[in-house]
N, CA, C and O atoms as a Tinker XYZ file with bonds, in Angstrom:
   320  protein
     1  N    -12.468000    4.988000   33.470000    73     2
     2  CA   -13.203000    5.490000   32.316000    64     1     3
     3  C    -14.692000    5.393000   32.609000    63     2     4     5
     4  O    -15.181000    4.358000   33.063000    81     3
     5  N    -15.405000    6.480000   32.346000    73     3     6
     6  CA   -16.851000    6.526000   32.539000    64     5     7
     7  C    -17.513000    6.210000   31.206000    63     6     8     9
     8  O    -17.173000    6.806000   30.184000    81     7
     9  N    -18.443000    5.287000   31.212000    73     7    10
    10  CA   -19.187000    4.949000   29.999000    64     9    11
    11  C    -20.658000    5.207000   30.277000    63    10    12    13
    12  O    -21.225000    4.650000   31.217000    81    11
    13  N    -21.268000    6.041000   29.468000    73    11    14
    14  CA   -22.681000    6.385000   29.629000    64    13    15
    15  C    -23.320000    6.420000   28.242000    63    14    16    17
    16  O    -22.647000    6.670000   27.242000    81    15
    17  N    -24.591000    6.173000   28.198000    73    15    18
    18  CA   -25.363000    6.334000   26.963000    64    17    19
    19  C    -26.149000    7.628000   27.104000    63    18    20    21
    20  O    -26.859000    7.828000   28.089000    81    19
    21  N    -26.020000    8.498000   26.123000    73    19    22
    22  CA   -26.760000    9.756000   26.131000    64    21    23
    23  C    -27.604000    9.819000   24.866000    63    22    24    25
    24  O    -27.306000    9.159000   23.871000    81    23
    25  N    -28.642000   10.610000   24.920000    73    23    26
    26  CA   -29.534000   10.756000   23.767000    64    25    27
    27  C    -29.492000   12.181000   23.257000    63    26    28    29
    28  O    -29.179000   13.116000   23.994000    81    27
    29  N    -29.811000   12.329000   21.989000    73    27    30
    30  CA   -29.918000   13.632000   21.358000    64    29    31
    31  C    -31.391000   13.999000   21.320000    63    30    32    33
    32  O    -32.217000   13.209000   20.863000    81    31
    33  N    -31.732000   15.212000   21.805000    73    31    34
    34  CA   -33.142000   15.605000   21.789000    64    33    35
    35  C    -33.537000   16.117000   20.406000    63    34    36    37
    36  O    -32.713000   16.150000   19.492000    81    35
    37  N    -34.787000   16.513000   20.258000    73    35    38
    38  CA   -35.298000   16.928000   18.943000    64    37    39
    39  C    -34.620000   18.193000   18.423000    63    38    40    41
    40  O    -34.689000   18.486000   17.230000    81    39
    41  N    -33.959000   18.951000   19.318000    73    39    42
    42  CA   -33.232000   20.157000   18.912000    64    41    43
    43  C    -31.751000   19.894000   18.700000    63    42    44    45
    44  O    -30.984000   20.830000   18.475000    81    43
    45  N    -31.337000   18.631000   18.770000    73    43    46
    46  CA   -29.947000   18.270000   18.537000    64    45    47
    47  C    -29.049000   18.410000   19.752000    63    46    48    49
    48  O    -27.826000   18.334000   19.626000    81    47
    49  N    -29.630000   18.613000   20.927000    73    47    50
    50  CA   -28.840000   18.776000   22.142000    64    49    51
    51  C    -28.523000   17.436000   22.774000    63    50    52    53
    52  O    -29.341000   16.516000   22.783000    81    51
    53  N    -27.312000   17.353000   23.301000    73    51    54
    54  CA   -26.875000   16.173000   24.039000    64    53    55
    55  C    -26.704000   16.601000   25.492000    63    54    56    57
    56  O    -26.070000   17.618000   25.775000    81    55
    57  N    -27.262000   15.837000   26.394000    73    55    58
    58  CA   -27.114000   16.134000   27.812000    64    57    59
    59  C    -25.999000   15.276000   28.383000    63    58    60    61
    60  O    -26.092000   14.049000   28.427000    81    59
    61  N    -24.936000   15.954000   28.820000    73    59    62
    62  CA   -23.812000   15.235000   29.409000    64    61    63
    63  C    -24.094000   15.004000   30.893000    63    62    64    65
    64  O    -24.535000   15.919000   31.590000    81    63
    65  N    -23.846000   13.803000   31.373000    73    63    66
    66  CA   -24.065000   13.520000   32.786000    64    65    67
    67  C    -23.196000   14.425000   33.671000    63    66    68    69
    68  O    -22.076000   14.780000   33.303000    81    67
    69  N    -23.731000   14.788000   34.836000    73    67    70
    70  CA   -23.018000   15.657000   35.772000    64    69    71
    71  C    -21.651000   15.082000   36.131000    63    70    72    73
    72  O    -20.696000   15.833000   36.330000    81    71
    73  N    -21.552000   13.769000   36.215000    73    71    74
    74  CA   -20.269000   13.150000   36.581000    64    73    75
    75  C    -19.172000   13.507000   35.570000    63    74    76    77
    76  O    -18.023000   13.721000   35.956000    81    75
    77  N    -19.517000   13.570000   34.294000    73    75    78
    78  CA   -18.527000   13.939000   33.270000    64    77    79
    79  C    -18.207000   15.427000   33.321000    63    78    80    81
    80  O    -17.045000   15.817000   33.209000    81    79
    81  N    -19.239000   16.266000   33.493000    73    79    82
    82  CA   -18.991000   17.710000   33.580000    64    81    83
    83  C    -18.102000   18.024000   34.772000    63    82    84    85
    84  O    -17.197000   18.853000   34.675000    81    83
    85  N    -18.355000   17.370000   35.888000    73    83    86
    86  CA   -17.542000   17.603000   37.086000    64    85    87
    87  C    -16.124000   17.079000   36.893000    63    86    88    89
    88  O    -15.161000   17.735000   37.291000    81    87
    89  N    -15.990000   15.917000   36.292000    73    87    90
    90  CA   -14.674000   15.332000   36.075000    64    89    91
    91  C    -13.774000   16.253000   35.261000    63    90    92    93
    92  O    -12.594000   16.412000   35.575000    81    91
    93  N    -14.330000   16.859000   34.216000    73    91    94
    94  CA   -13.537000   17.704000   33.342000    64    93    95
    95  C    -13.582000   19.173000   33.746000    63    94    96    97
    96  O    -12.832000   19.985000   33.203000    81    95
    97  N    -14.441000   19.522000   34.683000    73    95    98
    98  CA   -14.478000   20.884000   35.208000    64    97    99
    99  C    -14.870000   21.940000   34.201000    63    98   100   101
   100  O    -14.412000   23.079000   34.288000    81    99
   101  N    -15.706000   21.583000   33.252000    73    99   102
   102  CA   -16.111000   22.546000   32.232000    64   101   103
   103  C    -17.464000   22.156000   31.650000    63   102   104   105
   104  O    -17.884000   21.002000   31.733000    81   103
   105  N    -18.123000   23.120000   31.073000    73   103   106
   106  CA   -19.369000   22.872000   30.363000    64   105   107
   107  C    -19.211000   23.154000   28.881000    63   106   108   109
   108  O    -20.189000   23.155000   28.133000    81   107
   109  N    -17.958000   23.396000   28.453000    73   107   110
   110  CA   -17.688000   23.710000   27.054000    64   109   111
   111  C    -16.738000   22.679000   26.469000    63   110   112   113
   112  O    -15.752000   22.286000   27.092000    81   111
   113  N    -17.058000   22.256000   25.260000    73   111   114
   114  CA   -16.281000   21.220000   24.598000    64   113   115
   115  C    -16.121000   21.559000   23.130000    63   114   116   117
   116  O    -17.030000   22.110000   22.511000    81   115
   117  N    -14.957000   21.229000   22.568000    73   115   118
   118  CA   -14.808000   21.212000   21.119000    64   117   119
   119  C    -15.489000   19.941000   20.658000    63   118   120   121
   120  O    -15.506000   18.946000   21.382000    81   119
   121  N    -16.044000   19.967000   19.468000    73   119   122
   122  CA   -16.583000   18.743000   18.887000    64   121   123
   123  C    -15.786000   18.473000   17.626000    63   122   124   125
   124  O    -15.606000   19.360000   16.792000    81   123
   125  N    -15.314000   17.259000   17.492000    73   123   126
   126  CA   -14.449000   16.896000   16.377000    64   125   127
   127  C    -14.958000   15.602000   15.747000    63   126   128   129
   128  O    -15.310000   14.648000   16.441000    81   127
   129  N    -14.987000   15.596000   14.446000    73   127   130
   130  CA   -15.373000   14.383000   13.710000    64   129   131
   131  C    -14.091000   13.628000   13.390000    63   130   132   133
   132  O    -13.154000   14.180000   12.813000    81   131
   133  N    -14.065000   12.363000   13.774000    73   131   134
   134  CA   -12.910000   11.498000   13.475000    64   133   135
   135  C    -13.435000   10.251000   12.791000    63   134   136   137
   136  O    -13.861000    9.291000   13.434000    81   135
   137  N    -13.392000   10.294000   11.475000    73   135   138
   138  CA   -13.924000    9.162000   10.711000    64   137   139
   139  C    -15.418000    9.030000   10.965000    63   138   140   141
   140  O    -16.192000    9.934000   10.650000    81   139
   141  N    -15.817000    7.900000   11.536000    73   139   142
   142  CA   -17.244000    7.680000   11.816000    64   141   143
   143  C    -17.567000    7.898000   13.298000    63   142   144   145
   144  O    -18.555000    7.368000   13.806000    81   143
   145  N    -16.727000    8.680000   13.989000    73   143   146
   146  CA   -16.936000    8.974000   15.407000    64   145   147
   147  C    -17.024000   10.483000   15.638000    63   146   148   149
   148  O    -16.511000   11.284000   14.856000    81   147
   149  N    -17.685000   10.839000   16.726000    73   147   150
   150  CA   -17.728000   12.217000   17.196000    64   149   151
   151  C    -17.008000   12.236000   18.531000    63   150   152   153
   152  O    -17.304000   11.437000   19.420000    81   151
   153  N    -16.057000   13.156000   18.665000    73   151   154
   154  CA   -15.256000   13.233000   19.887000    64   153   155
   155  C    -15.476000   14.599000   20.529000    63   154   156   157
   156  O    -15.395000   15.626000   19.855000    81   155
   157  N    -15.753000   14.609000   21.832000    73   155   158
   158  CA   -15.874000   15.847000   22.588000    64   157   159
   159  C    -14.568000   16.069000   23.340000    63   158   160   161
   160  O    -14.097000   15.182000   24.053000    81   159
   161  N    -13.983000   17.257000   23.179000    73   159   162
   162  CA   -12.725000   17.584000   23.828000    64   161   163
   163  C    -12.979000   18.749000   24.773000    63   162   164   165
   164  O    -13.381000   19.825000   24.329000    81   163
   165  N    -12.750000   18.552000   26.071000    73   163   166
   166  CA   -13.045000   19.620000   27.029000    64   165   167
   167  C    -12.214000   20.872000   26.785000    63   166   168   169
   168  O    -11.027000   20.797000   26.467000    81   167
   169  N    -12.857000   22.021000   26.939000    73   167   170
   170  CA   -12.183000   23.310000   26.838000    64   169   171
   171  C    -11.997000   23.820000   28.261000    63   170   172   173
   172  O    -12.971000   24.058000   28.974000    81   171
   173  N    -10.785000   23.982000   28.655000    73   171   174
   174  CA   -10.483000   24.480000   29.991000    64   173   175
   175  C    -10.765000   25.981000   30.067000    63   174   176   177
   176  O    -10.700000   26.676000   29.053000    81   175
   177  N    -11.070000   26.468000   31.236000    73   175   178
   178  CA   -11.422000   27.878000   31.421000    64   177   179
   179  C    -10.331000   28.816000   30.920000    63   178   180   181
   180  O    -10.634000   29.872000   30.365000    81   179
   181  N     -9.072000   28.447000   31.107000    73   179   182
   182  CA    -7.987000   29.311000   30.670000    64   181   183
   183  C     -8.035000   29.533000   29.155000    63   182   184   185
   184  O     -7.759000   30.630000   28.670000    81   183
   185  N     -8.381000   28.501000   28.434000    73   183   186
   186  CA    -8.465000   28.615000   26.973000    64   185   187
   187  C     -9.674000   29.448000   26.561000    63   186   188   189
   188  O     -9.627000   30.148000   25.550000    81   187
   189  N    -10.759000   29.378000   27.340000    73   187   190
   190  CA   -11.988000   30.086000   26.980000    64   189   191
   191  C    -11.786000   31.589000   26.873000    63   190   192   193
   192  O    -12.528000   32.252000   26.148000    81   191
   193  N    -10.798000   32.150000   27.578000    73   191   194
   194  CA   -10.607000   33.597000   27.495000    64   193   195
   195  C    -10.180000   34.019000   26.090000    63   194   196   197
   196  O    -10.277000   35.195000   25.742000    81   195
   197  N     -9.708000   33.068000   25.283000    73   195   198
   198  CA    -9.290000   33.374000   23.921000    64   197   199
   199  C    -10.394000   33.152000   22.889000    63   198   200   201
   200  O    -10.206000   33.429000   21.704000    81   199
   201  N    -11.547000   32.652000   23.341000    73   199   202
   202  CA   -12.647000   32.370000   22.420000    64   201   203
   203  C    -13.070000   33.661000   21.718000    63   202   204   205
   204  O    -13.315000   34.671000   22.378000    81   203
   205  N    -13.155000   33.636000   20.413000    73   203   206
   206  CA   -13.655000   34.761000   19.633000    64   205   207
   207  C    -12.641000   35.835000   19.303000    63   206   208   209
   208  O    -13.026000   36.883000   18.783000    81   207
   209  N    -11.361000   35.627000   19.579000    73   207   210
   210  CA   -10.387000   36.685000   19.313000    64   209   211
   211  C    -10.095000   36.851000   17.825000    63   210   212   213
   212  O     -9.646000   37.915000   17.399000    81   211
   213  N    -10.343000   35.827000   17.043000    73   211   214
   214  CA   -10.083000   35.918000   15.609000    64   213   215
   215  C    -11.354000   36.323000   14.893000    63   214   216   217
   216  O    -12.035000   35.491000   14.292000    81   215
   217  N    -11.669000   37.610000   14.961000    73   215   218
   218  CA   -12.891000   38.110000   14.339000    64   217   219
   219  C    -12.584000   38.536000   12.904000    63   218   220   221
   220  O    -11.475000   38.969000   12.591000    81   219
   221  N    -13.560000   38.406000   12.070000    73   219   222
   222  CA   -13.385000   38.839000   10.697000    64   221   223
   223  C    -14.229000   37.989000    9.774000    63   222   224   225
   224  O    -14.390000   36.787000    9.985000    81   223
   225  N    -14.749000   38.608000    8.780000    73   223   226
   226  CA   -15.575000   37.912000    7.808000    64   225   227
   227  C    -14.866000   37.934000    6.459000    63   226   228   229
   228  O    -14.159000   38.889000    6.135000    81   227
   229  N    -15.055000   36.899000    5.694000    73   227   230
   230  CA   -14.557000   36.831000    4.326000    64   229   231
   231  C    -13.045000   37.025000    4.222000    63   230   232   233
   232  O    -12.567000   37.704000    3.313000    81   231
   233  N    -12.301000   36.439000    5.137000    73   231   234
   234  CA   -10.850000   36.514000    5.061000    64   233   235
   235  C    -10.331000   35.413000    4.142000    63   234   236   237
   236  O    -10.852000   34.298000    4.129000    81   235
   237  N     -9.302000   35.744000    3.380000    73   235   238
   238  CA    -8.671000   34.719000    2.554000    64   237   239
   239  C     -7.855000   33.814000    3.467000    63   238   240   241
   240  O     -7.593000   34.164000    4.618000    81   239
   241  N     -7.457000   32.663000    2.965000    73   239   242
   242  CA    -6.647000   31.743000    3.752000    64   241   243
   243  C     -5.347000   32.417000    4.178000    63   242   244   245
   244  O     -4.890000   32.229000    5.305000    81   243
   245  N     -4.753000   33.198000    3.284000    73   243   246
   246  CA    -3.502000   33.888000    3.598000    64   245   247
   247  C     -3.716000   34.933000    4.687000    63   246   248   249
   248  O     -2.906000   35.051000    5.607000    81   247
   249  N     -4.814000   35.698000    4.582000    73   247   250
   250  CA    -5.111000   36.709000    5.599000    64   249   251
   251  C     -5.378000   36.067000    6.957000    63   250   252   253
   252  O     -4.937000   36.576000    7.988000    81   251
   253  N     -6.094000   34.959000    6.956000    73   251   254
   254  CA    -6.389000   34.256000    8.198000    64   253   255
   255  C     -5.112000   33.693000    8.820000    63   254   256   257
   256  O     -4.918000   33.792000   10.031000    81   255
   257  N     -4.243000   33.105000    7.999000    73   255   258
   258  CA    -2.963000   32.597000    8.498000    64   257   259
   259  C     -2.145000   33.711000    9.146000    63   258   260   261
   260  O     -1.578000   33.526000   10.223000    81   259
   261  N     -2.087000   34.870000    8.485000    73   259   262
   262  CA    -1.317000   35.998000    9.020000    64   261   263
   263  C     -1.922000   36.479000   10.334000    63   262   264   265
   264  O     -1.189000   36.754000   11.283000    81   263
   265  N     -3.242000   36.583000   10.404000    73   263   266
   266  CA    -3.923000   37.019000   11.615000    64   265   267
   267  C     -3.656000   36.050000   12.770000    63   266   268   269
   268  O     -3.379000   36.478000   13.890000    81   267
   269  N     -3.738000   34.765000   12.497000    73   267   270
   270  CA    -3.490000   33.749000   13.531000    64   269   271
   271  C     -2.045000   33.855000   14.030000    63   270   272   273
   272  O     -1.789000   33.788000   15.232000    81   271
   273  N     -1.119000   34.019000   13.106000    73   271   274
   274  CA     0.297000   34.130000   13.489000    64   273   275
   275  C      0.525000   35.354000   14.372000    63   274   276   277
   276  O      1.204000   35.267000   15.395000    81   275
   277  N     -0.044000   36.500000   13.976000    73   275   278
   278  CA     0.121000   37.728000   14.759000    64   277   279
   279  C     -0.495000   37.591000   16.151000    63   278   280   281
   280  O      0.135000   37.939000   17.150000    81   279
   281  N     -1.712000   37.089000   16.211000    73   279   282
   282  CA    -2.404000   36.949000   17.501000    64   281   283
   283  C     -1.699000   35.940000   18.402000    63   282   284   285
   284  O     -1.605000   36.148000   19.612000    81   283
   285  N     -1.202000   34.849000   17.820000    73   283   286
   286  CA    -0.514000   33.836000   18.619000    64   285   287
   287  C      0.759000   34.415000   19.212000    63   286   288   289
   288  O      1.053000   34.189000   20.386000    81   287
   289  N      1.517000   35.156000   18.418000    73   287   290
   290  CA     2.735000   35.788000   18.926000    64   289   291
   291  C      2.409000   36.742000   20.068000    63   290   292   293
   292  O      3.110000   36.759000   21.080000    81   291
   293  N      1.352000   37.537000   19.917000    73   291   294
   294  CA     0.968000   38.483000   20.969000    64   293   295
   295  C      0.549000   37.735000   22.230000    63   294   296   297
   296  O      0.955000   38.101000   23.333000    81   295
   297  N     -0.260000   36.689000   22.074000    73   295   298
   298  CA    -0.691000   35.916000   23.235000    64   297   299
   299  C      0.489000   35.293000   23.964000    63   298   300   301
   300  O      0.536000   35.301000   25.194000    81   299
   301  N      1.438000   34.755000   23.216000    73   299   302
   302  CA     2.610000   34.161000   23.840000    64   301   303
   303  C      3.434000   35.196000   24.587000    63   302   304   305
   304  O      3.930000   34.924000   25.680000    81   303
   305  N      3.582000   36.371000   24.008000    73   303   306
   306  CA     4.324000   37.436000   24.702000    64   305   307
   307  C      3.607000   37.840000   25.986000    63   306   308   309
   308  O      4.250000   38.056000   27.013000    81   307
   309  N      2.293000   37.942000   25.934000    73   307   310
   310  CA     1.504000   38.357000   27.105000    64   309   311
   311  C      1.484000   37.298000   28.196000    63   310   312   313
   312  O      1.372000   37.630000   29.376000    81   311
   313  N      1.591000   36.028000   27.819000    73   311   314
   314  CA     1.522000   34.939000   28.786000    64   313   315
   315  C      2.854000   34.681000   29.481000    63   314   316   317
   316  O      2.881000   34.177000   30.604000    81   315
   317  N      3.966000   35.028000   28.815000    73   315   318
   318  CA     5.297000   34.738000   29.373000    64   317   319
   319  C      5.727000   35.786000   30.380000    63   318   320
   320  O      6.818000   35.692000   30.941000    81   319
């Protein structure tokens, strides 16, 4: 386990040490709040190709659920 202290600059940016970027092989991370912690989860390149596929503004929860279900089914068919 790598333990490092990083700082947030005045623009809110965090600089991740090269050792961590190399270890995870990515420069993109999900950020998740877990209680009083912030967790960075690496996004693998294969997943990045799906970034932004759920486009749409002002969708209802039901419309968004249906869109996610349709897109997921299509992605699974295309991947198999």
